[in-house]
C-alpha positions as CSV (number, residue, x, y, z in Angstrom):
1,M,164.8,98.0,83.3
2,N,161.4,99.6,83.8
3,K,161.2,100.6,80.1
4,K,162.0,97.1,79.0
5,N,159.3,95.7,81.3
6,L,156.8,98.3,80.1
7,V,157.5,97.4,76.4
8,T,157.2,93.7,77.1
9,T,153.9,94.2,78.9
10,V,152.5,96.4,76.1
11,I,153.4,93.8,73.5
12,A,151.9,91.0,75.5
13,A,148.7,93.0,76.1
14,S,148.5,93.8,72.4
15,F,148.8,90.1,71.4
16,L,146.1,89.2,74.0
17,T,143.8,91.9,72.8
18,L,144.3,90.9,69.2
19,G,143.6,87.3,70.0
20,L,140.4,88.2,71.8
21,S,139.2,90.6,69.2
22,M,139.6,88.3,66.2
23,P,136.2,86.7,65.4
24,S,137.9,83.7,63.7
25,C,139.6,82.5,66.9
26,P,138.4,79.1,68.0
27,G,136.0,79.4,70.9
28,Q,135.5,83.2,70.4
29,Q,132.0,82.7,69.2
30,A,131.1,80.3,72.0
31,M,132.6,82.7,74.5
32,Q,130.6,85.6,73.1
33,Q,127.4,83.6,73.1
34,E,128.1,82.7,76.7
35,L,128.6,86.3,77.6
36,D,125.4,87.3,75.9
37,N,123.5,84.5,77.8
38,L,125.0,85.8,81.0
39,K,124.0,89.4,80.3
40,K,120.5,88.2,79.5
41,S,120.4,86.2,82.7
42,Q,121.7,89.1,84.7
43,A,119.0,91.4,83.2
44,E,116.3,88.8,84.1
45,M,117.7,88.5,87.7
46,Q,117.7,92.3,88.1
47,G,114.0,92.3,87.0
48,R,113.2,89.6,89.6
49,I,115.1,91.5,92.3
50,G,113.2,94.7,91.4
51,T,109.9,92.8,91.7
52,L,111.0,91.2,95.1
53,E,112.1,94.6,96.4
54,A,108.7,96.1,95.5
55,A,107.0,93.2,97.3
56,V,109.1,93.5,100.4
57,K,108.4,97.3,100.5
58,A,104.7,96.6,100.2
59,M,104.8,94.1,103.0
60,K,106.8,96.5,105.1
61,D,104.2,99.2,104.6
62,E,101.4,96.7,105.4
63,N,103.3,95.7,108.6
64,E,103.6,99.3,109.7
65,Q,99.9,99.9,109.1
66,T,99.1,96.7,111.0
67,K,101.2,97.8,114.0
68,G,99.3,101.1,114.0
69,L,95.9,99.3,113.9
70,I,97.0,96.9,116.7
71,G,97.9,99.8,118.9
72,Q,94.5,101.4,118.2
73,V,92.7,98.1,119.0
74,S,94.7,97.7,122.2
75,A,93.8,101.2,123.3
76,T,90.1,100.6,122.6
77,L,90.1,97.3,124.4
78,G,91.7,98.9,127.4
79,E,89.0,101.6,127.4
80,H,86.3,99.0,127.1
81,T,87.8,97.0,130.0
82,Q,87.9,100.0,132.2
83,A,84.2,100.8,131.3
84,I,83.2,97.2,132.1
85,E,85.0,97.4,135.4
86,Q,83.2,100.7,136.2
87,L,79.9,99.2,135.3
88,K,80.5,96.2,137.5
89,A,81.5,98.4,140.4
90,A,78.5,100.6,139.9
91,K,76.2,97.6,139.8
92,A,77.9,96.0,142.9
93,A,77.6,99.2,145.0
94,P,73.8,99.4,145.0
95,A,73.6,95.7,145.7
96,A,75.9,96.1,148.7
97,K,73.9,99.0,150.0
98,A,70.7,97.0,149.6
99,K,72.2,94.1,151.6
100,G,73.4,96.5,154.3
101,K,69.9,98.0,154.8
102,K,68.2,94.5,155.1
103,R,70.3,93.7,158.2
């Protein structure tokens, strides 16, 4: 039984292969043209995807660089805030002493 099924499958596959490989089959040329168009479209899409991937990678790198710069700016602003507070405290201390002496 298995041998009979195998022979039937091989014969059916050979007829299908023969039918698809014959250039004079109706619709074969249109199908081949459609396949060529799809291959061309696929190649164009792969090119676009490559371009988009490069753009995304560049944006990711810029984002990482921006994060680093924001951290630096934040640290610098913190230092400046502390320095301003120290200056205010230093300026207020002599003024408080001067008011205390006048009394």
